[in-house]
C-alpha angles and dihedrals in degrees: 000000000000121000087215097053115096092200093053091048092049093050092047090051092048091047092052093046090050091048091052090049092049093243098143092170091061091043088057093045091053092047091053092048091050090051091050092047113100119275106248094194093072138021112259123210089210092068117068106245091013095265146070111306114173112233095019113124114202094208117041 
């Protein structure tokens, strides 16, 4: 997760809210989406341009 990424922050917030509400299904969904989100600590060849690009799908 990147502190500068709005999508990472949103998913973390949603995951915590779901955990507090006892919605373990949504907690799991958010965790999966965070895992699939690009790794901001290194440039990934899977992501065009090596970074987060909204709307870009790494696997067609």
